[in-house]
Residue frames as qw, qx, qy, qz and C-alpha x, y, z in Angstrom:
[[0.406, -0.055, -0.514, -0.753, -65.03, 21.11, -76.29],
 [0.560, -0.065, 0.558, -0.609, -68.28, 20.08, -74.59],
 [0.093, 0.047, 0.970, 0.218, -69.83, 16.72, -75.38],
 [0.456, -0.145, -0.341, -0.809, -73.21, 16.74, -77.13],
 [0.610, -0.138, 0.527, -0.575, -76.12, 15.32, -75.18],
 [0.222, 0.012, 0.965, 0.138, -76.89, 11.66, -75.78],
 [0.324, -0.056, -0.465, -0.822, -79.60, 11.58, -78.45],
 [0.448, -0.356, -0.812, -0.118, -81.69, 8.93, -76.68],
 [0.247, -0.426, -0.546, 0.678, -81.75, 11.07, -73.53],
 [0.107, 0.171, -0.124, -0.972, -82.79, 14.07, -75.64],
 [0.394, -0.201, -0.688, -0.576, -85.62, 12.11, -77.27],
 [0.403, -0.419, -0.781, 0.228, -86.84, 10.88, -73.89],
 [0.153, -0.376, -0.340, 0.848, -86.82, 14.42, -72.48],
 [0.184, 0.206, -0.234, -0.932, -88.61, 15.93, -75.50],
 [0.049, -0.216, -0.923, -0.315, -91.13, 13.22, -76.33],
 [0.034, 0.604, 0.688, -0.402, -94.00, 14.82, -74.37],
 [0.119, 0.674, 0.021, -0.729, -93.75, 18.02, -76.42],
 [0.106, -0.141, 0.760, 0.625, -93.66, 16.28, -79.82],
 [0.626, 0.158, -0.176, -0.743, -96.55, 16.11, -82.28],
 [0.871, -0.033, 0.398, -0.287, -98.39, 12.82, -82.47],
 [0.850, 0.508, -0.137, 0.022, -96.72, 11.84, -85.75],
 [0.252, 0.706, -0.578, 0.324, -93.30, 12.66, -84.32],
 [0.589, -0.422, 0.574, -0.381, -94.04, 10.57, -81.23],
 [0.964, 0.184, 0.132, -0.141, -94.56, 7.59, -83.51],
 [0.614, 0.631, -0.406, 0.245, -91.04, 8.04, -84.87],
 [0.185, -0.614, 0.624, -0.447, -89.71, 8.16, -81.30],
 [0.842, -0.155, 0.393, -0.336, -91.59, 4.95, -80.46],
 [0.901, 0.416, -0.123, 0.022, -90.07, 3.24, -83.50],
 [0.290, 0.702, -0.555, 0.338, -86.57, 4.27, -82.44],
 [0.402, -0.460, 0.660, -0.437, -86.96, 2.73, -78.99],
 [0.910, 0.074, 0.292, -0.287, -88.61, -0.37, -80.44],
 [0.886, 0.225, 0.261, 0.309, -86.05, -1.02, -83.20],
 [0.134, -0.879, 0.223, 0.400, -83.10, 1.35, -83.16],
 [0.498, -0.204, 0.687, 0.489, -81.12, -0.89, -85.54],
 [0.428, 0.600, 0.632, 0.241, -83.77, -0.50, -88.23],
 [0.072, 0.974, 0.161, -0.140, -83.82, 3.30, -87.93],
 [0.340, -0.709, 0.414, 0.458, -80.02, 3.60, -88.20],
 [0.407, -0.086, 0.768, 0.486, -80.01, 1.63, -91.46],
 [0.361, 0.617, 0.695, 0.080, -83.31, 2.57, -93.15],
 [0.182, 0.307, 0.284, 0.890, -84.09, 5.41, -95.54],
 [0.233, 0.047, 0.281, -0.930, -86.45, 8.26, -94.64],
 [0.636, -0.010, -0.371, -0.676, -89.25, 6.64, -96.62],
 [0.616, -0.069, -0.784, 0.043, -88.70, 3.26, -94.94],
 [0.147, -0.091, -0.644, 0.746, -88.74, 4.86, -91.50],
 [0.391, 0.042, 0.036, -0.919, -91.89, 6.80, -92.36],
 [0.670, -0.037, -0.577, -0.465, -93.67, 3.71, -93.69],
 [0.512, -0.095, -0.802, 0.293, -92.74, 1.62, -90.64],
 [0.060, -0.159, -0.526, 0.833, -93.87, 4.37, -88.23],
 [0.105, 0.652, 0.746, 0.091, -97.02, 5.09, -90.21],
 [0.047, -0.824, -0.133, 0.549, -96.21, 8.75, -90.82],
 [0.583, 0.810, 0.034, 0.061, -95.10, 10.97, -93.70],
 [0.737, 0.234, -0.119, 0.623, -91.52, 11.55, -94.83],
 [0.032, 0.702, -0.079, 0.707, -91.90, 15.17, -93.68],
 [0.700, -0.663, -0.014, -0.263, -92.79, 14.01, -90.16],
 [0.906, -0.137, -0.075, 0.394, -89.55, 12.05, -89.93],
 [0.455, 0.448, -0.058, 0.767, -87.58, 15.15, -90.94],
 [0.307, -0.737, 0.005, -0.602, -89.50, 17.34, -88.49],
 [0.864, -0.491, -0.104, 0.020, -88.83, 14.82, -85.73],
 [0.778, 0.103, -0.121, 0.608, -85.08, 14.94, -86.38],
 [0.169, 0.543, -0.070, 0.820, -85.05, 18.72, -86.10],
 [0.568, -0.680, -0.130, -0.445, -87.33, 18.69, -83.05],
 [0.870, -0.464, -0.036, 0.163, -84.79, 16.64, -81.10],
 [0.292, -0.857, 0.290, 0.310, -81.86, 18.88, -82.00],
 [0.672, -0.038, 0.570, 0.472, -80.47, 17.18, -85.11],
 [0.050, 0.428, -0.342, -0.835, -79.62, 19.00, -88.33],
 [0.650, 0.228, -0.409, -0.598, -81.40, 16.43, -90.47],
 [0.964, -0.116, 0.033, -0.237, -82.28, 12.73, -90.57],
 [0.762, 0.391, -0.413, 0.309, -78.71, 11.78, -91.51],
 [0.023, 0.538, -0.534, 0.652, -77.46, 13.56, -88.36],
 [0.759, -0.315, 0.224, -0.524, -80.13, 11.74, -86.32],
 [0.981, 0.101, -0.162, -0.031, -78.99, 8.36, -87.64],
 [0.516, 0.507, -0.494, 0.482, -75.33, 9.19, -86.97],
 [0.239, -0.492, 0.501, -0.671, -76.06, 10.09, -83.36],
 [0.904, -0.170, 0.099, -0.380, -78.20, 6.97, -82.87],
 [0.866, 0.294, -0.361, 0.183, -75.28, 4.90, -84.17],
 [0.183, 0.537, -0.555, 0.609, -73.02, 6.54, -81.57],
 [0.628, -0.380, 0.345, -0.585, -75.47, 5.55, -78.85],
 [0.983, 0.060, -0.111, -0.136, -75.36, 1.97, -80.09],
 [0.581, 0.518, -0.519, 0.352, -71.56, 2.02, -79.92],
 [0.277, -0.543, 0.548, -0.574, -71.75, 2.32, -76.13],
 [0.001, 0.044, -0.989, 0.139, -73.36, -1.12, -76.05],
 [0.440, -0.322, -0.602, -0.584, -76.78, -2.52, -76.73],
 [0.466, -0.380, -0.744, 0.292, -77.15, -3.50, -73.08],
 [0.119, -0.289, -0.314, 0.897, -77.48, 0.22, -72.24],
 [0.329, 0.045, -0.304, -0.893, -80.40, 0.61, -74.63],
 [0.732, -0.146, -0.473, -0.468, -82.38, -2.59, -74.47],
 [0.635, -0.495, 0.422, -0.416, -83.30, -4.39, -71.26],
 [0.407, 0.289, -0.866, -0.019, -81.51, -7.67, -70.64],
 [0.729, -0.369, -0.560, -0.140, -82.82, -10.60, -68.66],
 [0.396, -0.789, 0.255, -0.396, -82.76, -9.82, -64.93],
 [0.317, 0.340, -0.825, 0.320, -80.18, -11.42, -62.68],
 [0.608, -0.372, -0.700, -0.047, -81.31, -13.68, -59.87],
 [0.469, -0.840, -0.179, -0.205, -81.95, -11.01, -57.21],
 [0.337, -0.851, 0.386, -0.112, -79.58, -10.46, -54.26],
 [0.894, -0.185, 0.376, 0.160, -78.06, -13.92, -54.73],
 [0.714, 0.626, 0.072, 0.305, -76.55, -12.69, -58.02],
 [0.054, -0.926, 0.315, -0.199, -74.34, -10.22, -56.12],
 [0.629, -0.532, 0.567, -0.018, -72.63, -13.05, -54.27],
 [0.881, 0.235, 0.384, 0.142, -72.51, -15.35, -57.29],
 [0.537, 0.800, -0.039, 0.267, -70.87, -12.79, -59.57],
 [0.230, -0.855, 0.437, -0.157, -68.43, -11.79, -56.83],
 [0.803, -0.283, 0.523, 0.038, -67.48, -15.45, -56.35],
 [0.816, 0.456, 0.273, 0.227, -66.96, -15.99, -60.07],
 [0.266, 0.920, -0.174, 0.229, -64.94, -12.78, -60.42],
 [0.437, -0.734, 0.512, -0.092, -62.66, -13.72, -57.54],
 [0.884, -0.033, 0.454, 0.106, -62.15, -17.23, -58.94],
 [0.687, 0.671, 0.092, 0.264, -61.03, -15.89, -62.33],
 [0.104, 0.901, -0.293, 0.303, -58.69, -13.37, -60.76],
 [0.724, -0.545, 0.421, -0.019, -57.25, -15.84, -58.26],
 [0.888, 0.192, 0.306, 0.286, -55.89, -17.83, -61.20],
 [0.432, 0.817, -0.035, 0.379, -54.46, -14.69, -62.79],
 [0.308, -0.866, 0.325, -0.220, -52.82, -13.63, -59.53],
 [0.894, -0.282, 0.326, 0.120, -51.20, -17.05, -59.16],
 [0.780, 0.352, 0.219, 0.469, -49.23, -16.32, -62.34],
 [0.115, 0.953, -0.004, 0.281, -48.41, -12.69, -61.51],
 [0.564, 0.298, -0.429, 0.640, -45.12, -11.31, -60.20],
 [0.519, -0.806, -0.232, -0.165, -46.40, -10.71, -56.68],
 [0.762, -0.385, -0.053, 0.518, -42.89, -11.10, -55.26],
 [0.441, 0.291, 0.169, 0.832, -41.58, -8.42, -57.60],
 [0.201, -0.750, -0.255, -0.576, -44.30, -6.03, -56.49],
 [0.699, -0.693, -0.171, 0.053, -43.73, -6.76, -52.80],
 [0.726, -0.088, -0.010, 0.682, -39.95, -6.36, -53.17],
 [0.229, 0.474, 0.158, 0.835, -40.40, -2.88, -54.61],
 [0.417, -0.759, -0.238, -0.440, -42.97, -1.78, -52.04],
 [0.799, -0.501, -0.231, 0.239, -40.94, -3.07, -49.12],
 [0.622, -0.187, 0.001, 0.760, -37.84, -0.96, -49.83],
 [0.185, 0.727, 0.325, 0.576, -39.60, 2.16, -51.10],
 [0.182, 0.060, -0.331, 0.924, -38.80, 5.49, -49.47],
 [0.416, 0.250, 0.372, -0.791, -42.47, 6.27, -49.94],
 [0.198, 0.297, 0.893, 0.276, -45.42, 4.55, -51.59],
 [0.307, 0.274, 0.029, -0.911, -47.95, 6.57, -53.54],
 [0.311, 0.336, 0.887, 0.056, -51.28, 5.14, -54.69],
 [0.214, 0.204, -0.245, -0.923, -53.08, 6.68, -57.65],
 [0.166, 0.388, 0.903, 0.078, -56.71, 6.03, -58.55],
 [0.233, 0.156, -0.073, -0.957, -59.37, 7.98, -60.45],
 [0.529, -0.160, -0.624, -0.552, -63.04, 7.15, -60.73],
 [0.733, -0.467, -0.042, -0.493, -65.46, 5.37, -58.41],
 [0.965, -0.230, -0.110, 0.063, -63.87, 2.05, -57.46],
 [0.715, 0.300, -0.233, 0.587, -60.24, 3.03, -58.01],
 [0.067, -0.667, 0.213, -0.711, -60.54, 6.17, -55.87],
 [0.772, -0.519, 0.079, -0.359, -62.03, 4.24, -52.98],
 [0.978, -0.078, -0.068, 0.183, -59.50, 1.43, -53.26],
 [0.457, 0.571, -0.304, 0.610, -56.53, 3.81, -53.42],
 [0.349, -0.624, 0.330, -0.616, -57.52, 4.93, -49.94],
 [0.950, -0.254, 0.016, -0.182, -58.12, 1.33, -48.90],
 [0.837, 0.254, -0.272, 0.400, -54.53, 0.44, -49.83],
 [0.086, 0.616, -0.367, 0.692, -53.31, 3.34, -47.74],
 [0.684, -0.496, 0.199, -0.497, -55.35, 2.07, -44.78],
 [0.990, -0.030, -0.137, 0.030, -53.93, -1.45, -45.22],
 [0.756, 0.302, -0.260, 0.520, -50.26, -0.48, -45.33],
 [0.045, -0.719, 0.268, -0.639, -50.04, 2.48, -42.97],
 [0.775, -0.532, 0.153, -0.306, -50.87, 0.17, -40.05],
 [0.964, 0.001, -0.019, 0.266, -47.89, -1.97, -41.02],
 [0.507, -0.661, 0.137, 0.536, -45.48, 0.95, -40.76],
 [0.542, 0.262, 0.447, 0.661, -45.13, 1.91, -44.42],
 [0.020, 0.493, 0.023, -0.869, -44.94, 5.53, -45.56],
 [0.188, 0.340, 0.803, 0.452, -47.88, 5.58, -47.96],
 [0.214, 0.435, 0.229, -0.844, -50.29, 8.18, -49.26],
 [0.401, 0.472, 0.761, 0.196, -53.29, 7.87, -51.58],
 [0.077, 0.336, -0.167, -0.924, -54.09, 10.37, -54.31],
 [0.327, 0.398, 0.856, 0.038, -57.64, 9.48, -55.41],
 [0.347, 0.806, 0.223, -0.424, -58.31, 12.07, -58.09],
 [0.765, 0.573, 0.210, 0.204, -57.21, 13.08, -61.57],
 [0.320, 0.884, -0.178, 0.290, -54.86, 16.09, -61.54],
 [0.467, -0.783, 0.395, -0.116, -52.91, 15.60, -58.30],
 [0.911, -0.105, 0.341, 0.208, -51.30, 12.26, -59.37],
 [0.649, 0.636, 0.068, 0.412, -49.71, 14.02, -62.36],
 [0.070, -0.907, 0.239, -0.339, -48.36, 16.75, -60.11],
 [0.707, -0.577, 0.403, -0.064, -47.01, 14.33, -57.50],
 [0.932, 0.187, 0.213, 0.225, -45.52, 12.00, -60.13],
 [0.498, 0.763, -0.106, 0.398, -43.31, 14.81, -61.38],
 [0.268, -0.825, 0.388, -0.313, -41.70, 15.18, -57.92],
 [0.950, -0.261, 0.166, -0.040, -40.62, 11.53, -57.53],
 [0.144, 0.714, -0.680, -0.082, -37.22, 9.88, -57.73],
 [0.612, 0.209, -0.752, -0.126, -35.88, 6.29, -57.98],
 [0.040, 0.101, -0.842, 0.528, -36.40, 5.63, -54.26],
 [0.509, 0.138, 0.338, -0.780, -40.19, 5.93, -54.64],
 [0.076, 0.153, 0.951, 0.258, -42.81, 3.41, -55.76],
 [0.462, 0.116, -0.001, -0.879, -46.17, 4.23, -57.29],
 [0.244, 0.245, 0.938, -0.013, -49.13, 1.86, -57.30],
 [0.322, 0.150, -0.236, -0.904, -51.64, 2.77, -60.01],
 [0.364, 0.268, 0.857, -0.248, -55.15, 1.35, -59.93],
 [0.466, 0.365, -0.202, -0.780, -57.30, 1.11, -63.04],
 [0.740, 0.132, 0.637, -0.171, -59.53, -1.79, -63.98],
 [0.725, 0.666, 0.170, -0.049, -59.49, -0.92, -67.68],
 [0.656, -0.270, 0.287, 0.644, -56.00, 0.55, -67.88],
 [0.373, 0.521, 0.441, 0.629, -57.23, 3.20, -70.30],
 [0.188, -0.927, -0.285, 0.155, -57.94, 6.14, -67.99],
 [0.526, 0.705, -0.092, 0.467, -55.72, 8.88, -69.51],
 [0.255, -0.854, 0.284, -0.353, -54.83, 10.51, -66.19],
 [0.840, -0.422, 0.341, -0.003, -53.61, 7.22, -64.73],
 [0.867, 0.326, 0.142, 0.350, -51.62, 6.23, -67.82],
 [0.317, 0.807, -0.129, 0.481, -49.96, 9.64, -68.00],
 [0.483, -0.782, 0.304, -0.251, -49.20, 9.70, -64.26],
 [0.926, -0.187, 0.280, 0.169, -47.48, 6.31, -64.52],
 [0.713, 0.540, 0.063, 0.443, -45.46, 7.50, -67.50],
 [0.008, 0.882, -0.207, 0.424, -44.35, 10.65, -65.68],
 [0.721, -0.616, 0.302, -0.100, -43.36, 8.68, -62.55],
 [0.917, 0.034, 0.247, 0.312, -41.20, 6.30, -64.58],
 [0.469, 0.782, -0.026, 0.409, -39.69, 9.22, -66.46],
 [0.151, -0.822, 0.374, -0.403, -38.22, 10.38, -63.14],
 [0.305, 0.391, -0.840, 0.220, -37.03, 6.91, -62.18],
 [0.554, -0.184, 0.551, -0.597, -39.80, 5.80, -59.81],
 [0.002, -0.023, -0.987, -0.160, -40.97, 2.20, -59.99],
 [0.570, 0.008, -0.045, -0.820, -44.60, 1.63, -61.03],
 [0.128, 0.116, 0.981, -0.094, -46.76, -1.28, -59.90],
 [0.447, 0.013, -0.244, -0.861, -50.05, -1.39, -61.81],
 [0.333, 0.227, 0.879, -0.257, -53.14, -3.29, -60.76],
 [0.428, 0.513, -0.126, -0.733, -54.87, -3.27, -64.11],
 [0.889, 0.363, 0.216, -0.178, -55.88, -5.13, -67.25],
 [0.619, -0.260, 0.541, 0.507, -53.02, -6.93, -69.03],
 [0.446, 0.335, 0.574, 0.600, -52.09, -5.45, -72.40],
 [0.025, 0.928, 0.371, -0.014, -53.62, -2.07, -71.55],
 [0.336, 0.780, -0.140, 0.509, -51.84, 1.28, -71.99],
 [0.471, -0.777, 0.306, -0.284, -51.30, 1.45, -68.23],
 [0.945, -0.194, 0.230, 0.128, -49.78, -2.04, -68.21],
 [0.734, 0.507, 0.018, 0.451, -47.33, -0.89, -70.89],
 [0.101, 0.767, -0.244, 0.584, -46.18, 1.92, -68.58],
 [0.722, -0.614, 0.202, -0.247, -45.60, -0.25, -65.49],
 [0.106, 0.573, -0.807, 0.090, -42.62, -2.16, -64.14],
 [0.043, 0.050, 0.982, -0.179, -44.77, -4.83, -62.51],
 [0.519, -0.145, -0.319, -0.780, -48.35, -5.76, -63.38],
 [0.241, 0.115, 0.889, -0.372, -50.86, -7.45, -61.11],
 [0.177, -0.146, -0.660, -0.716, -53.55, -8.38, -63.64],
 [0.365, 0.276, 0.592, -0.663, -57.24, -7.74, -63.06],
 [0.056, -0.199, -0.801, -0.562, -59.94, -9.26, -65.25],
 [0.405, 0.084, 0.254, -0.874, -63.33, -7.56, -65.16],
 [0.013, 0.263, 0.948, 0.178, -66.38, -9.78, -65.35],
 [0.303, 0.249, 0.185, -0.901, -69.21, -7.46, -66.30],
 [0.316, 0.355, 0.878, 0.057, -72.56, -8.88, -67.37],
 [0.016, 0.395, 0.515, 0.761, -75.24, -7.51, -69.69],
 [0.364, -0.762, -0.536, -0.011, -77.35, -6.72, -66.62],
 [0.340, 0.543, -0.132, 0.757, -76.15, -3.12, -66.32],
 [0.467, -0.749, -0.024, -0.469, -77.84, -2.45, -62.98],
 [0.898, -0.330, -0.170, 0.237, -75.45, -4.78, -61.20],
 [0.222, -0.920, 0.295, 0.132, -72.58, -2.92, -59.46],
 [0.558, 0.642, -0.526, 0.018, -69.18, -3.50, -61.03],
 [0.949, -0.316, -0.005, 0.027, -67.76, -6.79, -59.75],
 [0.679, 0.483, -0.277, 0.478, -64.21, -5.81, -60.72],
 [0.259, -0.774, 0.308, -0.489, -63.94, -3.97, -57.38],
 [0.898, -0.385, 0.185, -0.106, -63.72, -7.33, -55.62],
 [0.893, 0.267, -0.040, 0.360, -60.79, -8.41, -57.77],
 [0.297, 0.702, -0.245, 0.599, -58.86, -5.21, -57.18],
 [0.543, -0.681, 0.265, -0.413, -59.53, -5.34, -53.44],
 [0.980, -0.164, 0.092, 0.071, -58.27, -8.92, -53.34],
 [0.709, 0.471, -0.152, 0.502, -55.06, -7.88, -55.12],
 [0.074, -0.752, 0.289, -0.588, -54.52, -5.14, -52.54],
 [0.791, -0.504, 0.218, -0.268, -55.12, -7.61, -49.71],
 [0.954, 0.133, -0.065, 0.261, -52.59, -10.00, -51.23],
 [0.426, 0.610, -0.264, 0.614, -49.94, -7.27, -51.21],
 [0.392, -0.691, 0.269, -0.544, -50.81, -6.25, -47.65],
 [0.946, -0.296, 0.089, -0.096, -50.63, -9.83, -46.42],
 [0.860, 0.275, -0.133, 0.408, -47.29, -10.50, -48.07],
 [0.188, 0.675, -0.287, 0.653, -45.80, -7.31, -46.65],
 [0.633, -0.608, 0.212, -0.430, -47.10, -8.13, -43.17],
 [0.987, -0.137, 0.050, 0.061, -45.61, -11.62, -43.31],
 [0.661, 0.539, -0.241, 0.464, -42.27, -10.33, -44.56],
 [0.124, 0.411, -0.497, 0.754, -41.76, -8.48, -41.26],
 [0.567, -0.456, -0.673, -0.136, -43.80, -10.54, -38.83],
 [0.470, -0.377, -0.504, 0.619, -42.39, -9.15, -35.59],
 [0.049, -0.069, 0.006, 0.996, -42.73, -5.53, -36.66],
 [0.386, -0.294, -0.534, -0.692, -46.21, -6.14, -38.03],
 [0.553, -0.450, -0.696, 0.083, -47.33, -7.93, -34.88],
 [0.338, -0.292, -0.379, 0.811, -46.04, -5.12, -32.69],
 [0.109, -0.005, -0.155, -0.982, -47.78, -2.39, -34.67],
 [0.481, -0.332, -0.627, -0.515, -51.04, -4.29, -34.95],
 [0.499, -0.419, -0.674, 0.348, -51.03, -4.99, -31.20],
 [0.171, -0.229, -0.227, 0.931, -50.51, -1.31, -30.44],
 [0.283, -0.135, -0.403, -0.860, -53.30, -0.42, -32.84],
 [0.526, -0.383, -0.736, -0.185, -55.59, -2.96, -31.19],
 [0.401, -0.381, -0.566, 0.612, -54.90, -1.65, -27.69],
 [0.003, -0.107, 0.001, 0.994, -55.55, 1.93, -28.77],
 [0.404, -0.216, -0.534, -0.711, -58.86, 1.04, -30.43],
 [0.531, -0.400, -0.745, 0.048, -60.10, -1.11, -27.55],
 [0.283, -0.307, -0.441, 0.794, -59.31, 1.63, -25.07],
 [0.144, 0.054, -0.151, -0.977, -61.36, 4.02, -27.20],
 [0.565, -0.080, -0.404, -0.715, -64.41, 1.96, -28.13],
 [0.589, -0.201, 0.650, -0.436, -64.55, -1.04, -25.79],
 [0.861, 0.276, -0.196, -0.379, -66.09, -4.33, -26.95],
 [0.935, -0.211, 0.269, 0.095, -64.57, -7.79, -27.26],
 [0.324, -0.634, 0.532, 0.458, -61.13, -8.61, -28.58],
 [0.535, 0.193, 0.738, 0.363, -62.32, -9.94, -31.96],
 [0.332, 0.864, 0.235, -0.296, -63.40, -6.64, -33.45],
 [0.715, 0.525, 0.130, 0.443, -61.72, -5.59, -36.75],
 [0.529, -0.349, -0.052, 0.772, -58.72, -3.30, -36.57],
 [0.000, -0.502, 0.008, 0.865, -60.38, -0.03, -37.43],
 [0.046, 0.141, 0.760, 0.632, -62.37, -1.27, -40.43]]
């Protein structure tokens, strides 16, 4: 079933074609949406300075059955969060990116200190294969990032950064395999279901996710991630930094567990890259 268009987007798109009286109702909605969701037709009309009939015509003009339907759909828009409707105070320019990242990392550093990192590393280290699942913007990117981190250390790992394929792959696993599932919220249905399927066939699941979430309930080991999102919606999600740090912690611990092997593989990687691109010996290893 398709999702109906957001009513505020519909009003914005249609406002130019509305009658003058109907435009006043639209202006009232954007000025005080709370009032419109609670008020009667007569109260809305009086506040907008139009007739009751104009309020009804407005509702129909923007695709609603009646004023009650309009108010119901406005309430749904409010449920997504007021910060997506009304402008919040601006953050402090580019400096805010670094400040929020610093604060996010500090909160998650404390969480990670209490997490079962050893349990996660133990499972990854002896896995026949490691599979990383992630769906969405940040999780998709970071699933591939984890693959890049561990493949250079000699681990058999593959990332599946989309929705359907993790479910398919999870159904082929056995107890020798380990799945790492990435989800900041822990509520993405595809990730929760993929973790459940993997465990059903005996695979171990390590989840980098929110504690107490549905995904956390379907994992053997949880590395907790706390999102620190502000009311300034234009700021990119800072939770990416926390998840990346958790991945780096796992990569570091695995590298240190087999120092000689890691050093050998990283040296070979370094020689190959330098022979290809040149430059000094302090360049990153393929990043």
